N, C-alpha and C positions, 0 to 999 in steps of 0.2 A: 279420273279421281282416284281410282284404285291404285294406279301407278304412283300417284303422289303420296298416298298413304304408305305404300310399300317403301318408298324412299325414306320417309320419316322414320319408319320402324327400323330400317337398315342403319340409319344414322344413329339412332338411339342405341342399337345393339353395339355399334362400333364404339360409341362413347362409353357404354358400360364396360365393354371389354378393356378399353384403355384405363378406366378408373380401377378395374381389378388389377391390371398390370402395375399401375402406379402404387397401389396399396401393397402389393407384393414387394416392389422395389423399396418402398418406405420401410417395410418390416425388416428387410435385409440390412438397411442402413442403420436403423435404430437399435 
């Protein structure tokens, strides 16, 4: 169960990293 929870947290962290990257790219474009 702990492993499963860790995986979810890791995925959320990756998603938030990606959204930060996308907002930076969007700011450059606009």
